[in-house]
Backbone as ProteinMPNN parsed JSONL, in Angstrom:
{"seq_chain_A": "MKLAVERAKDKVARLSKKLIEYGLVAGTWGNLSTLVPEENVVVITPSGMDYNCIQSADMVVLNLAGEVMDGERRPSSEAPLHLSIYRARQDVAGIVHTHSEVASAFAVARKPIQPVVEDAAMLVGGPVEVAAYALPGTAELAQNVVTALGQRNAVLMANHGLVGVGRSIDEAFTICQVVEKCARIYAWANTLGKPVILPEGDVAKLYRAYRESYGQPKK", "coords_chain_A": {"N_chain_A": [[0.38, -1.304, -0.429], [0.092, 2.335, -0.229], [2.73, 5.341, 1.421], [1.141, 6.907, 2.082], [-1.306, 5.143, 3.577], [0.055, 3.691, 4.804], [1.432, 5.031, 6.927], [-1.158, 5.957, 8.036], [-1.809, 3.972, 9.45], [-0.243, 3.234, 11.405], [-0.414, 5.715, 12.649], [-3.712, 4.863, 13.501], [-2.648, 3.153, 14.931], [-1.142, 3.584, 16.953], [-2.265, 5.946, 18.345], [-4.764, 3.867, 19.652], [-3.917, 2.63, 21.614], [-3.743, 4.481, 23.518], [-6.525, 5.262, 24.241], [-7.301, 3.416, 25.922], [-5.445, 4.129, 27.413], [-5.716, 6.414, 28.217], [-8.561, 6.108, 29.796], [-10.346, 5.715, 28.262], [-11.85, 3.494, 27.029], [-12.819, 0.161, 28.092], [-11.781, -2.995, 28.451], [-12.159, -4.062, 24.65], [-13.503, -2.913, 23.863], [-15.341, 0.265, 21.273], [-13.38, 2.491, 18.85], [-12.198, 3.277, 16.447], [-10.855, 5.546, 13.465], [-9.345, 6.253, 10.278], [-9.398, 8.796, 7.706], [-8.004, 8.742, 4.32], [-7.114, 10.575, 2.527], [-5.583, 10.979, -0.303], [-5.983, 8.508, -1.175], [-8.384, 7.606, -0.937], [-9.311, 6.485, 0.6], [-9.659, 4.21, 3.94], [-9.157, 3.947, 6.674], [-9.149, 1.29, 9.731], [-9.935, 0.316, 13.282], [-9.255, -3.416, 13.885], [-12.205, -5.977, 14.867], [-12.6, -6.542, 17.984], [-9.831, -7.099, 19.31], [-7.462, -6.159, 21.557], [-6.516, -3.773, 23.24], [-4.111, -2.687, 23.795], [-2.385, -4.501, 22.778], [-2.387, -4.031, 19.843], [-1.049, -3.664, 16.732], [0.45, -1.881, 13.869], [0.13, -3.332, 11.305], [-2.458, -5.355, 12.214], [-4.177, -3.054, 11.552], [-7.279, -2.45, 9.081], [-7.863, -1.518, 5.688], [-10.386, 0.358, 4.276], [-12.487, 0.62, 1.075], [-15.085, 2.919, 0.661], [-17.048, 1.998, 0.137], [-17.17, 0.28, 1.639], [-15.411, -1.805, 0.913], [-12.694, -4.905, 1.458], [-9.772, -3.701, 1.063], [-7.07, -3.699, 1.984], [-5.188, -5.641, 4.606], [-5.404, -8.463, 7.149], [-7.327, -8.821, 9.253], [-10.481, -9.21, 10.756], [-12.881, -6.271, 9.947], [-13.588, -3.311, 12.007], [-16.939, -3.833, 14.03], [-18.199, -1.481, 13.691], [-17.904, -0.351, 11.754], [-19.591, 0.041, 9.472], [-20.727, 2.811, 10.28], [-19.145, 4.064, 10.311], [-18.521, 5.209, 8.143], [-20.735, 5.907, 7.016], [-20.426, 8.271, 7.664], [-18.373, 9.402, 6.8], [-19.28, 9.703, 3.965], [-21.356, 11.49, 4.589], [-20.158, 13.746, 5.509], [-17.907, 15.812, 3.984], [-16.0, 17.126, 5.346], [-14.857, 15.863, 7.48], [-12.097, 13.779, 8.373], [-11.395, 11.834, 10.495], [-12.472, 9.577, 12.952], [-13.122, 8.613, 16.569], [-14.594, 6.72, 18.457], [-15.605, 6.113, 21.569], [-16.354, 4.922, 25.14], [-16.478, 6.374, 27.148], [-17.236, 7.082, 30.896], [-18.733, 9.003, 31.664], [-20.155, 10.64, 29.424], [-21.123, 8.696, 28.632], [-23.043, 8.194, 30.765], [-25.152, 9.972, 29.98], [-25.705, 8.764, 27.552], [-26.995, 6.865, 28.089], [-29.039, 7.533, 29.938], [-29.887, 9.249, 28.451], [-30.01, 12.34, 27.604], [-28.725, 15.217, 26.102], [-25.521, 16.667, 26.271], [-25.073, 19.388, 27.075], [-24.128, 22.736, 25.698], [-22.065, 23.608, 28.107], [-19.253, 24.405, 28.879], [-16.242, 26.59, 27.381], [-14.579, 25.169, 25.614], [-15.935, 23.418, 25.1], [-17.992, 24.232, 23.599], [-16.247, 25.564, 21.497], [-15.298, 23.193, 20.138], [-17.317, 21.482, 19.209], [-19.319, 22.469, 18.731], [-21.793, 22.722, 19.602], [-24.931, 21.922, 21.142], [-24.254, 17.896, 22.273], [-25.734, 15.793, 21.083], [-28.807, 13.372, 21.157], [-28.379, 10.741, 19.672], [-31.293, 7.919, 17.941], [-31.638, 5.193, 19.454], [-30.56, 1.975, 18.165], [-29.426, -1.151, 17.032], [-26.288, -1.954, 17.626], [-23.817, -2.08, 14.859], [-25.544, -1.502, 12.729], [-26.914, -0.698, 10.033], [-29.251, 0.685, 10.446], [-28.379, 2.053, 12.907], [-26.454, 3.496, 11.459], [-27.958, 5.646, 9.845], [-29.578, 7.235, 11.891], [-27.312, 7.997, 13.453], [-25.675, 9.647, 12.238], [-27.39, 11.495, 10.989], [-28.171, 12.53, 13.465], [-26.119, 13.645, 14.383], [-25.774, 15.796, 12.384], [-24.119, 19.223, 11.777], [-22.736, 19.12, 13.394], [-19.8, 17.865, 15.911], [-19.76, 15.865, 17.446], [-21.754, 13.339, 18.978], [-24.147, 11.825, 20.475], [-24.436, 7.746, 20.968], [-26.979, 6.343, 21.704], [-27.488, 4.804, 24.909], [-24.915, 3.237, 25.01], [-22.386, 5.278, 23.836], [-19.905, 6.993, 22.689], [-19.619, 9.642, 20.011], [-16.436, 10.966, 18.305], [-16.279, 13.215, 15.922], [-13.616, 14.807, 13.432], [-11.801, 17.348, 11.925], [-9.061, 15.56, 11.417], [-7.687, 12.893, 12.739], [-6.91, 12.985, 14.925], [-7.597, 15.476, 16.478], [-10.626, 14.522, 16.393], [-10.2, 12.609, 18.456], [-9.115, 14.269, 20.109], [-11.526, 15.683, 20.866], [-13.102, 14.12, 21.393], [-12.245, 13.254, 24.381], [-12.395, 16.419, 25.533], [-15.022, 16.034, 25.474], [-15.873, 14.569, 27.422], [-15.257, 15.23, 29.512], [-16.478, 17.512, 29.524], [-19.341, 16.812, 29.831], [-18.863, 15.799, 32.528], [-18.219, 17.586, 33.95], [-20.597, 18.933, 33.354], [-22.654, 17.117, 34.545], [-22.118, 17.672, 37.891], [-22.256, 20.495, 38.245], [-24.859, 19.875, 37.078], [-25.904, 18.647, 39.858], [-24.671, 20.879, 41.892], [-26.301, 22.652, 41.095], [-28.858, 24.927, 39.38], [-27.759, 24.335, 35.783], [-25.612, 26.669, 33.719], [-26.526, 27.394, 30.113], [-24.257, 27.945, 27.759], [-25.71, 30.509, 25.457], [-26.671, 30.532, 22.344], [-25.301, 31.831, 19.834], [-23.066, 32.808, 21.427], [-21.653, 30.152, 21.468], [-21.847, 29.311, 18.682], [-20.164, 31.792, 17.408], [-17.969, 31.222, 19.094], [-17.386, 28.475, 17.825], [-16.861, 29.538, 15.294], [-14.319, 30.571, 15.525], [-12.457, 28.994, 16.729], [-12.482, 27.097, 14.179], [-11.605, 29.035, 12.421], [-9.875, 30.22, 13.381], [-8.013, 29.728, 15.704], [-5.101, 29.04, 17.827], [-2.444, 28.896, 16.285], [-0.988, 30.626, 12.625], [-0.445, 27.889, 10.227], [2.38, 27.611, 8.303]], "CA_chain_A": [[0.22, 0.126, 0.253], [0.919, 4.165, -0.478], [2.964, 5.569, 2.148], [-0.475, 7.911, 3.312], [-1.795, 4.428, 4.288], [1.377, 2.68, 5.959], [0.98, 6.733, 8.214], [-1.96, 6.572, 8.489], [-2.206, 2.707, 9.727], [0.821, 3.905, 12.169], [-1.431, 6.525, 13.75], [-4.154, 4.628, 14.213], [-2.177, 1.91, 16.256], [-0.986, 3.967, 18.077], [-4.148, 6.321, 19.517], [-5.765, 3.042, 19.981], [-3.69, 2.439, 23.214], [-4.021, 6.123, 24.376], [-8.233, 5.253, 24.269], [-6.771, 2.654, 27.507], [-4.234, 5.286, 28.765], [-6.899, 7.857, 28.853], [-9.898, 5.734, 30.132], [-11.946, 6.345, 27.068], [-12.684, 2.389, 27.205], [-12.904, -1.025, 28.685], [-11.671, -4.466, 27.17], [-11.742, -4.038, 23.5], [-14.556, -2.266, 23.354], [-14.952, 1.406, 21.182], [-12.63, 2.278, 17.363], [-11.019, 4.637, 15.598], [-10.445, 5.369, 11.791], [-8.996, 8.356, 9.618], [-9.452, 8.76, 6.271], [-6.777, 9.013, 3.83], [-7.644, 10.99, 1.043], [-4.962, 10.717, -1.06], [-6.306, 6.488, -1.515], [-9.377, 7.422, -0.849], [-10.041, 5.138, 1.531], [-10.156, 4.342, 5.213], [-7.581, 2.607, 7.461], [-10.088, 1.287, 10.894], [-8.912, -0.727, 13.47], [-9.95, -4.807, 13.595], [-13.302, -5.827, 15.848], [-12.111, -7.027, 19.091], [-8.373, -6.817, 19.319], [-6.744, -5.885, 22.813], [-5.655, -2.734, 21.866], [-2.439, -2.69, 24.002], [-1.324, -4.998, 21.937], [-2.382, -4.344, 18.348], [0.207, -3.023, 16.108], [-0.39, -0.922, 12.777], [-0.438, -4.267, 10.959], [-3.623, -4.709, 12.468], [-5.395, -2.129, 10.766], [-7.874, -2.887, 7.933], [-7.844, -0.509, 5.148], [-11.286, -0.834, 3.248], [-12.614, 1.75, 0.499], [-15.853, 3.897, 0.934], [-18.64, 1.573, -0.545], [-17.229, -0.929, 3.277], [-14.989, -3.678, 0.767], [-11.505, -4.451, 2.464], [-8.657, -3.306, 0.222], [-5.989, -4.398, 2.865], [-5.188, -6.178, 6.194], [-5.506, -9.834, 6.966], [-8.455, -8.844, 10.093], [-12.389, -8.287, 10.499], [-12.504, -4.807, 10.653], [-14.866, -3.177, 13.785], [-17.99, -3.941, 13.568], [-19.116, -0.651, 13.22], [-16.824, 0.086, 9.929], [-20.708, 1.469, 8.489], [-21.172, 3.671, 11.008], [-17.932, 5.331, 10.096], [-18.126, 5.154, 6.616], [-21.76, 6.763, 6.695], [-20.304, 9.877, 7.754], [-17.248, 10.272, 6.338], [-19.981, 10.045, 3.195], [-22.012, 12.554, 4.876], [-19.559, 14.82, 5.73], [-17.048, 15.898, 3.596], [-14.998, 17.937, 6.73], [-14.318, 14.855, 8.433], [-10.383, 12.918, 8.241], [-11.014, 10.906, 11.63], [-13.749, 10.017, 13.978], [-13.168, 8.03, 17.517], [-15.857, 5.962, 19.422], [-15.242, 5.801, 23.172], [-17.047, 4.67, 25.944], [-15.908, 6.943, 28.659], [-18.022, 6.797, 31.566], [-20.032, 10.219, 32.201], [-20.781, 10.772, 28.597], [-21.896, 7.187, 28.591], [-24.301, 7.961, 31.709], [-25.8, 10.966, 29.545], [-26.502, 8.441, 26.693], [-28.006, 5.704, 28.643], [-30.28, 8.799, 30.237], [-30.436, 10.232, 26.667], [-30.406, 13.724, 27.922], [-27.446, 15.953, 25.351], [-24.672, 16.961, 27.045], [-25.233, 20.885, 27.056], [-22.377, 23.081, 26.091], [-21.006, 24.167, 29.323], [-17.784, 25.045, 28.665], [-16.3, 27.337, 25.81], [-13.906, 24.391, 24.765], [-16.669, 21.959, 24.569], [-18.562, 24.473, 22.707], [-15.615, 25.638, 20.197], [-15.489, 21.79, 19.002], [-18.076, 20.298, 19.115], [-20.167, 23.659, 18.097], [-23.163, 22.538, 19.579], [-24.409, 20.557, 22.251], [-23.963, 16.634, 21.939], [-27.415, 15.481, 20.722], [-28.422, 11.22, 20.966], [-29.112, 9.444, 18.784], [-31.534, 7.446, 18.432], [-31.446, 3.541, 19.074], [-30.488, 1.05, 17.681], [-28.463, -2.531, 17.304], [-24.937, -2.025, 16.836], [-22.983, -2.491, 13.771], [-26.692, -2.161, 11.838], [-27.197, 0.429, 8.669], [-29.833, 2.06, 11.176], [-27.794, 2.889, 13.964], [-25.181, 4.383, 11.369], [-28.629, 6.831, 9.469], [-29.581, 7.856, 13.573], [-26.664, 8.672, 13.873], [-25.658, 10.755, 11.062], [-28.778, 12.809, 11.345], [-27.923, 13.566, 15.066], [-24.51, 14.202, 14.656], [-25.904, 17.61, 12.229], [-22.494, 19.487, 11.153], [-21.667, 19.309, 14.668], [-18.496, 17.352, 15.311], [-19.632, 14.667, 18.752], [-22.578, 12.769, 18.599], [-24.37, 10.686, 21.906], [-25.375, 7.037, 21.02], [-27.877, 6.03, 22.925], [-27.058, 4.007, 25.742], [-24.09, 2.946, 23.761], [-21.129, 5.713, 23.571], [-20.026, 8.684, 22.273], [-18.336, 9.449, 18.189], [-16.261, 12.441, 18.144], [-15.173, 13.585, 13.921], [-12.86, 16.134, 13.094], [-10.684, 17.078, 10.342], [-8.469, 14.944, 11.295], [-7.923, 11.943, 14.072], [-6.335, 13.439, 16.277], [-8.932, 16.224, 16.466], [-11.4, 13.623, 16.919], [-9.813, 12.051, 19.719], [-9.493, 15.681, 21.784], [-12.811, 16.086, 20.667], [-13.44, 12.376, 23.131], [-11.784, 13.89, 25.617], [-13.258, 17.26, 25.323], [-16.567, 16.344, 25.828], [-16.185, 13.471, 28.369], [-14.357, 16.325, 30.988], [-17.87, 18.757, 29.937], [-19.868, 15.736, 30.518], [-18.239, 16.256, 33.796], [-18.458, 19.189, 34.661], [-22.662, 19.867, 33.193], [-22.936, 16.639, 35.594], [-21.505, 18.046, 38.414], [-22.911, 21.578, 38.215], [-26.733, 19.592, 37.886], [-25.862, 18.413, 41.248], [-25.802, 22.34, 42.486], [-27.853, 24.271, 41.104], [-29.566, 24.667, 37.13], [-26.119, 24.953, 35.447], [-25.845, 28.155, 32.449], [-25.67, 26.892, 28.994], [-23.892, 29.328, 26.863], [-26.048, 31.029, 24.415], [-25.99, 29.525, 20.888], [-24.888, 32.658, 19.097], [-21.63, 32.177, 21.498], [-21.616, 28.715, 20.842], [-20.988, 29.744, 17.048], [-18.838, 31.873, 17.414], [-16.214, 29.965, 19.326], [-17.177, 27.346, 17.117], [-16.283, 30.132, 14.43], [-13.269, 31.38, 15.805], [-12.233, 27.548, 16.489], [-12.213, 26.736, 12.588], [-10.758, 29.593, 11.662], [-8.712, 31.398, 13.907], [-7.201, 29.139, 16.843], [-3.577, 28.577, 17.537], [-0.735, 28.912, 15.344], [-1.239, 30.401, 11.875], [0.182, 28.058, 9.088], [3.378, 28.207, 7.327]], "C_chain_A": [[0.963, 1.075, 0.582], [0.709, 4.271, 0.555], [2.283, 6.246, 2.508], [-0.659, 6.857, 3.963], [-1.139, 4.302, 5.655], [0.885, 3.945, 7.583], [0.064, 5.724, 8.836], [-2.304, 5.196, 9.417], [-1.69, 3.19, 11.283], [-0.368, 4.53, 13.025], [-2.612, 6.409, 14.096], [-4.171, 3.978, 15.052], [-1.43, 2.949, 17.34], [-2.252, 5.594, 18.886], [-5.062, 5.03, 19.921], [-5.09, 2.744, 20.909], [-4.024, 4.147, 23.763], [-5.679, 5.861, 25.06], [-8.211, 3.802, 25.341], [-6.076, 3.483, 28.197], [-5.443, 6.057, 29.09], [-8.053, 7.579, 29.488], [-11.285, 6.159, 29.537], [-12.905, 5.283, 26.775], [-12.61, 1.603, 27.738], [-12.412, -2.705, 27.599], [-10.675, -3.891, 25.469], [-12.589, -3.155, 22.549], [-14.281, -0.406, 22.332], [-14.294, 0.978, 19.245], [-12.665, 3.516, 16.908], [-11.012, 4.423, 13.993], [-10.084, 6.213, 11.4], [-9.232, 7.813, 8.367], [-8.65, 8.911, 5.485], [-7.051, 9.435, 2.033], [-7.03, 11.087, -0.468], [-5.326, 8.958, -2.438], [-8.026, 6.954, -1.535], [-10.18, 6.484, -0.336], [-10.133, 4.902, 3.027], [-9.582, 3.455, 5.694], [-8.783, 3.098, 9.012], [-9.572, 0.543, 11.521], [-10.068, -1.944, 13.729], [-10.889, -4.662, 14.91], [-12.345, -7.022, 16.806], [-11.281, -7.81, 19.323], [-8.382, -5.805, 20.623], [-6.21, -4.32, 22.382], [-3.875, -1.901, 23.207], [-1.418, -3.683, 23.379], [-1.242, -4.977, 20.582], [-1.346, -3.134, 17.435], [-0.884, -2.718, 14.483], [-0.544, -2.506, 11.56], [-1.447, -5.253, 11.146], [-4.915, -4.138, 11.466], [-5.9, -2.92, 9.501], [-7.799, -1.777, 7.355], [-9.327, -0.536, 3.905], [-11.587, 0.884, 2.355], [-14.131, 2.404, 1.09], [-17.261, 3.007, 0.468], [-18.464, 0.496, 0.856], [-16.249, -2.514, 2.506], [-13.59, -3.259, 1.31], [-10.908, -4.447, 1.035], [-7.097, -4.206, 0.763], [-5.937, -4.552, 3.891], [-5.992, -7.77, 5.992], [-6.856, -10.043, 8.586], [-9.652, -8.537, 9.86], [-12.129, -6.927, 11.111], [-13.798, -4.94, 11.982], [-15.987, -3.41, 13.17], [-19.373, -2.752, 12.843], [-18.207, 0.131, 12.049], [-18.798, 0.741, 9.182], [-21.038, 2.608, 9.238], [-19.924, 5.119, 10.958], [-17.613, 5.905, 8.544], [-19.165, 6.021, 5.833], [-21.304, 7.919, 7.266], [-19.835, 10.269, 7.746], [-17.966, 10.346, 4.794], [-20.762, 10.724, 3.207], [-21.436, 14.195, 4.806], [-17.873, 15.784, 5.165], [-15.589, 16.78, 4.124], [-14.143, 16.699, 7.226], [-13.16, 14.045, 7.905], [-10.803, 11.896, 9.239], [-12.706, 10.485, 12.158], [-13.177, 8.505, 14.488], [-14.553, 7.771, 18.153], [-15.463, 5.589, 20.687], [-16.95, 5.164, 23.841], [-16.954, 5.031, 27.495], [-17.504, 6.991, 29.428], [-18.954, 7.765, 31.41], [-20.615, 10.031, 30.762], [-21.731, 9.184, 28.282], [-23.763, 7.125, 28.928], [-25.34, 8.805, 30.578], [-26.458, 10.246, 28.418], [-27.353, 7.314, 26.999], [-29.226, 6.489, 29.876], [-30.682, 9.31, 28.85], [-31.071, 11.484, 26.878], [-28.778, 14.228, 26.797], [-26.997, 16.609, 26.474], [-24.61, 18.809, 26.353], [-23.593, 21.752, 26.571], [-22.11, 24.45, 27.502], [-19.946, 25.521, 29.308], [-17.311, 25.629, 27.681], [-15.324, 26.241, 25.037], [-14.524, 23.748, 24.721], [-17.226, 22.751, 23.603], [-17.851, 24.877, 21.279], [-15.347, 24.196, 19.887], [-16.514, 21.182, 18.778], [-19.222, 21.116, 18.503], [-21.821, 23.309, 17.938], [-23.212, 21.953, 20.911], [-24.786, 19.404, 21.034], [-25.192, 16.182, 22.111], [-26.938, 13.987, 21.069], [-29.352, 10.956, 20.426], [-30.031, 8.611, 18.954], [-31.53, 5.769, 18.2], [-31.476, 2.957, 18.26], [-28.737, 0.234, 17.716], [-26.642, -1.446, 17.005], [-24.545, -2.387, 15.957], [-24.383, -2.488, 12.727], [-26.462, -0.887, 11.156], [-28.465, 1.365, 9.684], [-29.429, 3.167, 12.029], [-26.593, 4.193, 12.749], [-26.429, 5.799, 10.601], [-28.483, 7.663, 10.98], [-28.362, 8.809, 13.698], [-25.973, 10.132, 13.712], [-26.62, 11.802, 11.114], [-28.815, 13.121, 12.321], [-26.932, 14.252, 14.621], [-24.636, 15.349, 13.379], [-24.352, 17.525, 11.463], [-21.57, 19.486, 12.946], [-20.463, 17.836, 14.909], [-18.645, 16.224, 17.322], [-21.34, 14.7, 18.463], [-22.728, 11.804, 20.233], [-25.161, 9.299, 20.975], [-26.257, 6.311, 22.074], [-28.491, 4.573, 23.778], [-25.772, 2.722, 25.143], [-22.676, 3.53, 23.959], [-21.03, 6.856, 22.76], [-18.99, 8.472, 20.855], [-18.279, 10.811, 18.482], [-15.859, 12.461, 16.791], [-14.706, 14.85, 14.805], [-12.461, 15.757, 12.498], [-9.196, 16.361, 10.333], [-8.397, 13.78, 12.948], [-7.362, 12.368, 15.201], [-7.045, 14.513, 17.113], [-9.99, 15.658, 17.072], [-10.766, 12.874, 18.126], [-9.676, 13.185, 20.913], [-10.808, 16.006, 21.625], [-13.776, 15.155, 22.398], [-13.162, 13.342, 24.032], [-12.61, 15.38, 26.338], [-14.343, 17.442, 26.301], [-16.684, 15.322, 26.826], [-15.763, 14.802, 29.755], [-15.853, 17.613, 30.364], [-19.267, 17.804, 30.579], [-19.606, 15.551, 31.98], [-18.862, 16.495, 34.858], [-19.993, 19.01, 34.954], [-22.998, 18.876, 34.594], [-22.994, 16.934, 36.974], [-22.157, 19.367, 39.548], [-24.258, 20.855, 38.251], [-26.654, 19.423, 39.467], [-25.977, 20.061, 42.692], [-26.116, 23.349, 42.398], [-28.627, 24.425, 39.572], [-28.339, 25.33, 36.489], [-26.224, 25.865, 34.376], [-25.1, 27.579, 31.698], [-25.556, 28.004, 28.492], [-24.8, 29.462, 25.886], [-25.302, 30.715, 23.294], [-25.817, 30.706, 20.121], [-23.645, 32.817, 19.442], [-21.314, 30.875, 21.056], [-21.511, 28.864, 19.583], [-20.457, 30.868, 16.782], [-17.689, 31.308, 17.97], [-16.288, 29.369, 18.488], [-15.993, 28.274, 16.523], [-15.033, 29.885, 14.605], [-12.259, 30.355, 16.099], [-11.726, 27.335, 15.017], [-11.261, 27.967, 12.243], [-9.927, 30.448, 11.544], [-8.027, 31.022, 14.124], [-5.984, 28.868, 16.908], [-2.801, 29.108, 16.163], [-1.316, 29.509, 13.554], [-0.475, 29.377, 10.758], [1.122, 28.078, 8.31], [3.494, 27.45, 6.028]], "O_chain_A": [[1.986, 1.088, 1.266], [-0.312, 3.93, 1.152], [2.594, 6.541, 3.662], [-0.327, 7.014, 5.138], [-1.414, 4.554, 6.828], [0.333, 3.764, 8.668], [0.288, 4.933, 9.752], [-3.211, 5.41, 10.221], [-2.479, 3.465, 12.187], [-1.065, 3.954, 13.861], [-3.092, 7.279, 14.822], [-5.062, 3.856, 15.892], [-1.35, 2.741, 18.55], [-2.752, 5.754, 19.999], [-6.106, 5.261, 20.531], [-5.963, 2.274, 21.638], [-4.847, 4.422, 24.636], [-5.97, 6.223, 26.2], [-9.276, 3.193, 25.44], [-6.075, 3.577, 29.424], [-5.967, 6.204, 30.195], [-8.736, 8.541, 29.839], [-12.4, 6.574, 29.852], [-14.082, 5.433, 26.448], [-11.959, 2.076, 28.67], [-12.704, -3.161, 26.493], [-9.52, -3.571, 25.188], [-12.563, -2.815, 21.367], [-13.232, 0.191, 22.577], [-14.487, -0.035, 18.574], [-13.246, 4.567, 17.178], [-11.138, 3.342, 13.419], [-10.343, 7.259, 11.996], [-9.26, 6.626, 8.043], [-7.977, 9.737, 6.101], [-7.125, 8.868, 0.943], [-7.671, 11.222, -1.51], [-5.1, 8.593, -3.592], [-8.756, 6.402, -2.358], [-11.23, 5.916, -0.634], [-10.982, 5.682, 3.459], [-9.464, 2.305, 5.27], [-9.165, 4.208, 9.383], [-8.715, -0.154, 10.978], [-11.284, -1.761, 13.789], [-10.736, -3.809, 15.784], [-11.67, -7.983, 16.436], [-11.502, -9.001, 19.542], [-9.146, -4.845, 20.715], [-5.634, -3.952, 21.358], [-3.073, -0.968, 23.179], [-0.188, -3.719, 23.414], [-0.382, -5.616, 19.976], [-1.122, -1.953, 17.7], [-2.02, -3.014, 14.11], [-1.634, -2.533, 10.99], [-1.455, -6.131, 10.283], [-5.958, -4.546, 10.955], [-5.243, -3.8, 8.944], [-7.666, -0.801, 8.093], [-9.337, -1.256, 2.906], [-11.143, 1.966, 2.738], [-14.175, 2.265, 2.313], [-18.39, 3.496, 0.517], [-19.477, -0.112, 1.202], [-16.207, -3.657, 2.961], [-13.192, -2.124, 1.571], [-11.393, -5.025, 0.062], [-6.365, -4.996, 0.166], [-6.566, -3.741, 4.571], [-6.791, -8.147, 5.135], [-7.221, -11.165, 8.938], [-10.011, -7.762, 8.974], [-11.551, -6.534, 12.125], [-14.461, -5.813, 12.542], [-16.138, -3.257, 11.958], [-20.419, -2.808, 12.196], [-18.152, 1.341, 11.828], [-18.962, 1.768, 8.524], [-21.738, 3.441, 8.662], [-19.84, 6.3, 11.295], [-16.803, 6.692, 8.053], [-19.018, 6.61, 4.762], [-22.215, 8.746, 7.3], [-19.839, 11.394, 8.244], [-17.301, 11.109, 4.093], [-21.279, 10.974, 2.118], [-21.885, 15.254, 4.369], [-17.007, 16.238, 5.913], [-14.534, 16.992, 3.525], [-12.915, 16.676, 7.312], [-13.379, 13.586, 6.783], [-10.534, 10.781, 8.792], [-13.773, 10.986, 11.803], [-12.865, 7.559, 13.764], [-15.439, 8.616, 18.284], [-14.879, 4.507, 20.749], [-18.069, 5.03, 23.347], [-17.189, 4.419, 28.537], [-18.592, 6.956, 28.854], [-20.062, 7.414, 31.003], [-21.588, 9.278, 30.721], [-22.822, 8.953, 27.762], [-24.799, 6.714, 28.406], [-26.385, 8.208, 30.32], [-27.555, 10.668, 28.054], [-28.264, 6.897, 26.285], [-30.089, 5.864, 30.493], [-31.778, 9.687, 28.434], [-32.216, 11.795, 26.548], [-27.811, 13.467, 26.845], [-27.672, 17.037, 27.411], [-24.118, 19.172, 25.285], [-22.438, 21.512, 26.922], [-22.038, 25.675, 27.594], [-19.869, 26.728, 29.54], [-17.937, 25.287, 26.678], [-15.25, 26.394, 23.817], [-14.001, 22.804, 24.129], [-17.124, 22.228, 22.493], [-18.401, 24.708, 20.191], [-15.007, 24.279, 18.706], [-16.498, 20.215, 18.017], [-20.051, 20.532, 17.805], [-22.657, 23.423, 17.042], [-22.289, 21.593, 21.642], [-25.208, 19.485, 19.881], [-25.725, 16.163, 23.22], [-25.836, 13.457, 21.216], [-30.579, 10.908, 20.524], [-30.028, 8.191, 20.112], [-31.446, 5.196, 17.114], [-32.329, 3.15, 17.394], [-27.616, 0.588, 18.083], [-26.276, -0.522, 16.279], [-24.891, -3.568, 15.912], [-24.409, -3.4, 11.901], [-25.808, -0.018, 11.734], [-28.526, 2.592, 9.606], [-29.711, 4.363, 12.093], [-26.131, 5.284, 13.082], [-25.988, 6.943, 10.711], [-27.599, 8.48, 11.237], [-28.374, 10.012, 13.959], [-25.783, 11.125, 14.413], [-26.337, 12.983, 11.316], [-29.501, 14.126, 12.51], [-26.964, 15.477, 14.499], [-23.572, 15.949, 13.229], [-23.703, 16.627, 10.926], [-20.444, 19.722, 13.385], [-20.391, 16.933, 14.076], [-17.713, 16.043, 18.106], [-22.016, 15.602, 17.968], [-21.825, 11.297, 20.898], [-26.21, 9.516, 20.369], [-25.93, 5.831, 23.159], [-29.365, 3.741, 23.534], [-25.972, 1.521, 24.964], [-21.753, 2.753, 24.203], [-21.941, 7.52, 22.266], [-18.085, 7.67, 20.626], [-19.164, 11.619, 18.761], [-15.003, 11.632, 16.48], [-14.971, 15.468, 15.836], [-12.358, 14.583, 12.143], [-8.35, 16.543, 9.458], [-9.016, 14.0, 13.989], [-7.505, 11.93, 16.343], [-7.069, 14.428, 18.34], [-10.39, 16.093, 18.152], [-11.749, 12.645, 18.831], [-9.965, 13.115, 22.108], [-11.226, 16.786, 22.481], [-14.409, 15.33, 23.439], [-13.97, 14.211, 24.359], [-13.248, 15.385, 27.391], [-14.621, 18.203, 27.227], [-17.859, 15.166, 27.158], [-16.306, 14.859, 30.858], [-16.009, 18.603, 31.078], [-19.974, 18.092, 31.544], [-20.528, 14.973, 32.557], [-19.494, 16.133, 35.851], [-20.574, 18.946, 36.038], [-23.469, 19.409, 35.599], [-24.004, 16.459, 37.494], [-22.411, 19.403, 40.752], [-24.934, 21.041, 39.262], [-27.368, 20.098, 40.208], [-26.689, 20.293, 43.668], [-26.242, 24.413, 43.004], [-28.682, 23.417, 38.867], [-27.985, 26.504, 36.605], [-27.388, 25.79, 33.984], [-23.927, 27.229, 31.82], [-26.348, 28.943, 28.585], [-24.855, 28.438, 25.205], [-24.092, 30.613, 23.092], [-26.653, 30.491, 19.243], [-22.813, 32.976, 18.548], [-20.561, 30.755, 20.09], [-20.56, 28.132, 19.308], [-20.21, 30.967, 15.58], [-16.65, 30.989, 17.392], [-15.225, 29.383, 17.869], [-14.797, 28.188, 16.8], [-14.505, 29.011, 13.917], [-11.112, 30.669, 15.783], [-10.52, 27.427, 14.785], [-10.145, 27.732, 11.781], [-9.398, 31.117, 10.656], [-7.002, 31.25, 13.481], [-5.574, 28.333, 15.877], [-3.128, 29.811, 15.207], [-2.171, 28.74, 13.114], [0.35, 30.069, 10.161], [0.812, 28.684, 7.284], [4.272, 27.837, 5.156]]}, "name": "protein", "num_of_chains": 1, "seq": "MKLAVERAKDKVARLSKKLIEYGLVAGTWGNLSTLVPEENVVVITPSGMDYNCIQSADMVVLNLAGEVMDGERRPSSEAPLHLSIYRARQDVAGIVHTHSEVASAFAVARKPIQPVVEDAAMLVGGPVEVAAYALPGTAELAQNVVTALGQRNAVLMANHGLVGVGRSIDEAFTICQVVEKCARIYAWANTLGKPVILPEGDVAKLYRAYRESYGQPKK"}
């Protein structure tokens, strides 16, 4: 396979280990993928493998129709979900699905995570909505997630977990971390009183600033 695909495999393998390190999953659940636009393929984690032991050679390469182009392993059972998002969102090049505990609690309660802190507003672009329930790995779940995600960068799957998307897999990973932090703060704030949600107009301005001018200029 081309050099860009091999680099993508290495990147996904390294971030897979961070899922465990950062407490975003337990066991073999959760999954990650990245789009390789030069080749129009997706590199995705294999199904049911220990993230502590996973290697770049274990990654599976799919085309956007879901056909295996490279790899000896069975791809993640959530591959249809990943592919549906890539087909629906031209701005997305990385997807991370976690089972982080507090975000998953909101998914079980079927309550959105509201933008109550500015970093979450900047990264997500609005509330983290809850997609309607469907069995994992199904086309129905994939469609429900795409619908609930809209143009934002994170979505909850009812009774399941969190999906973060980004312009890169690194950004998607960061979004999952920040959403989990926001969920924890929002849950704590609810025990203290009525949380103040950032105004919709301010959320839009924060999101636009992050997308257009945050950080250092590219050389």
